[in-house]
C-alpha positions in Angstrom: -6.3 12.6 -29.9 -7.4 9.0 -30.0 -5.3 6.1 -28.6 -6.0 2.5 -29.5 -5.1 -0.4 -27.1 -5.0 -3.4 -29.4 -6.4 -6.6 -27.8 -5.9 -5.2 -24.3 -6.5 -7.2 -21.2 -9.5 -5.5 -19.7 -10.9 -5.7 -16.1 -14.4 -4.4 -16.3 -17.0 -5.0 -13.6 -14.8 -7.7 -12.1 -14.6 -9.7 -15.4 -11.4 -10.1 -17.4 -11.5 -10.2 -21.2 -9.4 -9.2 -24.2 -10.8 -6.3 -26.2 -9.7 -3.4 -28.4 -10.1 -0.2 -26.4 -10.2 3.3 -27.8 -9.4 6.3 -25.6 -10.1 9.9 -26.5 -10.2 13.0 -24.2 -10.3 10.7 -21.1 -13.2 8.7 -22.4 -12.9 5.0 -23.2 -14.9 3.0 -25.7 -14.9 -0.4 -27.4 -15.5 1.4 -30.8 -13.5 4.1 -32.5 -14.6 7.7 -31.6 -13.1 9.2 -34.7 -11.1 8.1 -37.8 -7.6 9.1 -36.7 -5.6 7.0 -34.3 -2.6 8.9 -32.9 -1.0 6.1 -31.0 -1.5 2.3 -31.0 -0.3 0.0 -28.2 0.0 -3.7 -27.8 0.2 -5.7 -24.6 -1.7 -3.3 -22.4 -4.1 -3.6 -19.4 -7.2 -1.5 -19.1 -8.6 -1.5 -15.6 -10.0 0.5 -12.7 -7.1 2.2 -10.9 -5.2 0.5 -8.2 -6.2 1.1 -4.5 -3.4 1.3 -2.0 -4.7 0.9 1.5 -1.5 1.9 3.2 0.1 5.3 2.2 1.9 7.9 4.2 1.2 11.3 2.7 2.9 13.1 5.7 0.7 16.2 5.5 -0.2 17.9 7.8 2.8 18.0 10.1 5.7 16.6 8.0 5.5 18.3 4.6 9.3 18.3 4.3 9.0 14.6 3.6 5.9 14.6 1.3 2.8 16.7 0.6 -0.7 15.6 -0.4 -0.1 17.2 -3.8 3.1 15.3 -4.5 2.1 12.0 -2.9 -1.1 11.8 -5.0 0.7 12.8 -8.2 3.2 10.0 -7.5 0.3 7.6 -6.9 -1.4 8.6 -10.2 1.9 7.9 -11.9 1.9 4.5 -10.3 -1.5 3.6 -11.7 -3.5 4.4 -8.5 -6.8 6.3 -8.5 -7.5 5.8 -4.8 -5.3 5.6 -1.7 -5.9 5.3 2.0 -3.8 7.8 4.0 -2.3 6.7 7.4 -2.9 8.8 10.5 0.6 9.2 12.0 0.4 13.0 11.3 0.6 16.2 13.3 -2.1 16.8 14.4 -3.1 13.1 14.6 -6.6 12.7 13.1 -8.2 11.6 16.4 -11.3 13.8 16.3 -13.5 15.5 13.7 -11.6 18.8 14.1 -8.1 17.3 13.7 -9.3 15.1 10.9 -10.6 18.2 9.1 -7.1 19.7 9.2 -6.1 16.9 6.8 -9.3 16.7 4.7 -9.2 20.4 4.0 -5.8 19.9 2.3 -7.0 16.7 0.5 -9.9 18.7 -1.0 -7.6 21.4 -2.2 -4.6 19.5 -3.4 -5.3 15.8 -4.1 -5.4 14.7 -7.7 -6.9 11.3 -7.0 -9.2 9.9 -4.3 -7.8 10.0 -0.8 -9.5 8.1 2.0 -8.1 8.9 5.4 -7.8 6.7 8.4 -8.8 7.8 11.8 -6.6 7.0 14.8 -7.6 4.3 17.2 -6.3 6.2 20.2 -5.8 9.9 21.0 -2.5 11.1 19.6 -1.8 7.4 18.8 -0.6 7.2 22.4 -2.5 4.0 23.3 -4.0 5.5 26.5 -7.5 6.6 25.5 -9.8 5.9 22.6 -10.0 8.5 19.9 -13.4 10.1 19.0 -14.2 7.1 16.8 -17.9 8.0 16.8 -17.3 11.5 15.5 -15.0 10.4 12.7 -16.7 7.2 11.6 -18.5 8.6 8.6 -15.4 10.4 7.2 -12.7 7.7 7.5 -12.1 4.4 5.7 -11.1 2.6 8.9 -9.2 3.1 12.2 -5.5 2.5 12.7 -2.7 3.6 15.0 -0.2 2.8 12.2 3.4 3.3 13.2 2.6 1.9 16.6 1.0 -1.3 17.9 -1.7 -0.8 20.5 0.1 -2.3 23.5 -2.7 -2.6 26.0 -5.0 -5.6 25.5 -8.1 -3.9 27.1 -7.6 -0.8 25.0 -7.5 -2.9 21.8 -10.6 -4.8 22.9 -12.5 -1.6 23.6 -11.4 -0.2 20.1 -12.6 -3.4 18.4 -16.0 -3.2 20.2 -16.4 0.4 19.2 -15.4 -0.3 15.6 -17.8 -3.2 15.5 -20.6 -1.0 16.6 -19.7 1.5 13.9 -19.3 -1.0 11.1 -15.7 -0.1 10.7 -12.4 -2.0 10.2 -9.6 -2.0 12.7 -6.3 -2.0 10.6 -3.6 -3.0 13.0 0.1 -2.2 13.0 1.2 -5.3 15.0 4.3 -4.8 17.0 4.9 -5.8 20.6 7.2 -3.1 22.0 8.4 -5.4 24.8 10.0 -7.7 22.3 11.9 -5.1 20.3 15.0 -4.6 22.5 16.1 -1.6 20.4 16.2 -3.5 17.2 16.0 -1.9 13.8 16.8 -4.7 11.2 15.8 -8.3 11.2 17.5 -10.7 13.6 19.8 -12.6 11.2 23.4 -13.5 10.3 23.9 -10.0 8.7 22.8 -8.3 11.8 25.1 -10.3 14.1 28.1 -10.0 11.7 27.8 -6.3 11.5 27.0 -5.4 15.1 23.4 -4.3 14.6 20.4 -4.8 16.9 17.8 -7.3 15.6 14.0 -7.4 15.5 12.6 -10.9 16.0 9.6 -12.4 14.2 7.9 -12.8 17.6 7.5 -9.0 18.0 5.1 -9.1 15.0 3.2 -12.4 15.2 2.7 -12.4 19.0 0.5 -9.2 18.7 -1.4 -10.7 15.7 -2.0 -13.8 17.9 -3.4 -11.5 20.7 -5.6 -9.6 18.3 -7.0 -12.7 16.7 -8.1 -13.8 20.2 -9.8 -10.4 20.6 -11.5 -10.8 17.2 -13.0 -14.1 18.5 -14.4 -12.2 21.4 -15.7 -9.1 19.6 -16.5 -10.1 16.0 -14.7 -7.0 14.8 -13.7 -6.7 11.2 -9.9 -6.8 11.4 -7.1 -6.1 9.0 -3.4 -6.7 9.6 -1.0 -4.1 8.1 2.2 -5.1 6.3 2.7 -8.7 7.5 6.3 -10.0 7.1 6.7 -13.3 8.8 5.9 -16.9 8.1 4.2 -17.2 11.5 1.9 -14.3 10.7 0.9 -16.0 7.5 0.1 -19.2 9.3 -1.9 -17.5 12.0 -4.0 -15.6 9.5 -4.5 -18.7 7.3 -5.9 -20.6 10.3 -8.0 -17.6 11.4 -9.6 -17.5 7.9 -10.2 -21.2 8.0 -12.0 -20.7 11.3 -14.2 -18.1 9.6 -13.0 -15.0 11.5 -13.5 -11.6 9.7 -9.8 -11.1 9.0 -7.8 -9.8 6.1 -4.2 -8.7 5.6 -1.7 -7.0 3.3 2.0 -7.2 2.6 4.3 -4.9 0.6 6.2 -5.4 -2.6 9.6 -5.3 -0.9 8.7 -8.2 1.4 7.8 -10.3 -1.6 11.0 -9.8 -3.5 13.7 -8.9 -1.0 14.9 -10.6 2.2 17.7 -10.1 4.8 20.2 -11.6 2.4 19.9 -8.4 0.4 20.8 -6.1 3.3 23.5 -3.5 2.8 24.9 -0.7 5.0 22.3 1.6 3.5 19.0 2.9 4.9 17.4 2.1 1.5 16.9 -1.3 3.2 15.5 -0.1 6.5 11.7 -0.2 7.0 9.3 -1.4 9.6 8.7 -4.3 9.7 12.2 -5.1 8.5 13.2 -7.3 5.6 12.9 -10.9 6.9 14.5 -14.2 6.0 14.2 -16.0 2.7 11.9 -18.5 4.4 9.6 -15.7 5.5 9.6 -14.2 2.0 8.7 -17.6 0.4 5.9 -18.0 3.0 4.5 -14.6 2.0 4.6 -15.6 -1.7 2.7 -18.8 -0.8 0.3 -16.6 1.1 -0.6 -14.5 -1.9 -0.9 -17.5 -4.1 -3.3 -19.3 -1.8 -5.4 -16.3 -0.8 -4.2 -16.0 2.7 -2.8 -12.5 1.9 -5.6 -10.5 0.4 -3.8 -7.4 -1.0 -0.6 -5.7 -1.8 -0.1 -2.3 -0.2 3.0 -0.3 -0.6 3.4 1.3 2.8 4.8 4.3 0.9 6.7 6.1 3.6 8.8 9.0 2.3 11.6 10.7 4.3 14.0 13.3 3.3 17.3 12.3 1.7 19.2 13.8 4.6 17.2 11.8 7.1 17.9 8.6 5.2 21.6 9.3 4.8 22.4 8.3 8.4 22.8 4.6 7.9 20.9 1.5 9.2 21.1 2.4 12.8 20.2 6.1 12.9 18.0 6.6 9.9 14.2 6.5 10.2 12.3 3.5 9.0 10.5 3.7 5.7 10.9 3.7 1.9 9.2 5.2 -1.1 7.2 2.7 -3.2 4.0 3.9 -4.9 5.6 4.7 -8.3 7.3 1.3 -8.6 4.9 -1.2 -7.1 3.3 -2.4 -10.3 6.5 -2.7 -12.2 8.2 -4.6 -9.3 5.2 -7.0 -8.9 4.8 -7.6 -12.6 8.6 -8.1 -13.2 9.3 -10.3 -10.2 6.0 -12.2 -9.7 4.0 -12.3 -13.0 6.9 -12.6 -15.5 8.5 -15.2 -13.3 5.3 -17.3 -13.2 4.8 -17.0 -9.4 1.3 -15.5 -9.9 -0.9 -14.6 -12.9 -1.7 -11.1 -14.1 -5.3 -11.8 -13.1 -4.1 -12.5 -9.5 -2.0 -9.3 -9.4 -5.1 -7.3 -10.4 -7.1 -9.0 -7.7 -4.4 -8.1 -5.1 -4.1 -4.5 -6.2 -7.6 -3.6 -7.3 -10.4 -6.1 -6.6 -9.7 -7.3 -3.1 -8.7 -3.9 -1.5 -11.7 -2.2 -3.0 -14.1 -4.9 -1.9 -12.7 -5.1 1.7 -12.5 -1.3 2.3 -15.7 -0.5 0.4 -14.1 1.9 -2.0 -15.5 1.3 -5.5 -13.9 3.0 -8.5 -15.2 6.5 -9.1 -17.1 6.9 -12.3 -14.9 8.1 -15.1 -11.7 6.7 -13.7 -9.4 4.1 -15.1 -5.7 3.2 -15.6 -3.8 2.0 -18.7 -0.7 -0.2 -18.0 1.9 -1.3 -20.5 3.5 -4.7 -19.9 6.1 -4.1 -22.6 8.0 -1.0 -21.4 11.4 -1.8 -20.0 13.5 0.7 -18.0 15.8 1.2 -15.0 14.3 2.6 -11.9 15.7 6.1 -11.3 14.5 7.8 -8.1 15.5 11.2 -9.5 12.5 11.0 -11.8 10.0 10.3 -9.0 7.2 12.7 -8.5 7.2 11.8 -4.8 9.4 14.0 -2.6 10.8 10.7 -1.2 13.6 9.4 -3.3 14.7 6.4 -1.1 14.0 3.0 -2.5 15.9 -0.4 -2.4 15.0 -0.8 -6.1 17.1 2.1 -7.4 19.0 0.9 -10.5 16.8 -2.2 -10.9 15.7 -3.0 -14.5 11.9 -3.6 -14.6 9.2 -4.1 -17.1 5.8 -2.5 -16.8 4.7 1.1 -16.7 1.5 3.1 -16.2 0.7 4.9 -19.5 -2.3 6.9 -18.3 -4.3 7.5 -15.2 -7.7 9.1 -15.4 -9.6 10.1 -12.2 -13.1 11.5 -12.2 -12.8 12.2 -16.0 -9.6 14.1 -15.5 -6.2 13.1 -16.9 -4.0 13.0 -13.9 -1.0 11.1 -15.4 0.2 10.4 -18.9 3.5 8.8 -19.8 5.9 10.3 -22.4 5.4 7.1 -24.4 2.1 8.7 -25.6 2.5 11.3 -28.3 1.2 14.7 -27.2 
């Protein structure tokens, strides 16, 4: 079976060009490999697979929410050939032995590349450093995602250790003393409906603290899922100063705000959906290079857990199967960023920053023509909760090949 991508937008070795691409048996070529073409597609992208540096695979410990098998299959469907798995698991990967519990499952069940984080502190409790030395060679970076490291001296010690190991600290920035039991953004909707709000300050104050520690330590520092205008401004200034700082934001923070809130836990995540002003600041941040990459923070929960409303449901949504379509529909088609910029945010920048090059024999084919309505019932992920359910989008992954193996193929391709 040979597929032709006519005049496709190609990202190859960091360079973008328009070429005809022929694909047969998971191999790609600029020239036909046989006489017969089974399918021909226009308006496609041929590129290395996406890298998502912020994914919750939930296994070990929470396999009722997601498994490594289902999460990586969902990622392949979304166009990803590599993901970085977060450490809020049971057991927490805070030593070589607990990390091995996770990597054994990855080796057995993952269909794409999975690059685990090691925890910053033991059990992510913030009281004692994890065995960072013992894990350094086997993790992509260190993070206590799901919790901010509250103690200044503990974070400084972690940064000094990471610096000595040549590793990134990827920080979930959240000052617990400023939360006051909040679970959605402090806003008019929150006040009108009797909910408890989360202030911008709870995020950006910890970023501010950490940037001061980066000045002291020289640690490579990455900020997870930024959501506020103040966070963007702080990181912009830190970069201008020359600090070794990068950051990410998620698709939902770029296209939704607290004006979209409903009494439905599909709209509950951490950090919360912020104001329209914050959303616009994030868009400016990706346009001017302050924000380096788009990461989904794919955080599946069971449908039962997420049926308890805004107050009682856990924070987190599913996102890895819809990220490209949402970003292409809402940002590229509307002229906010170019397609080249989107590929930079989802491929080039995360791979460069985290040192994860595409594996040989791996690529993704994306259609920019395919229009459809997002239906969570079709997700390969066990998590079905998304604020984008029922949204009409354009853009679909046609094929994902990892390590010369076909790991996803759309039904648009004849079989």
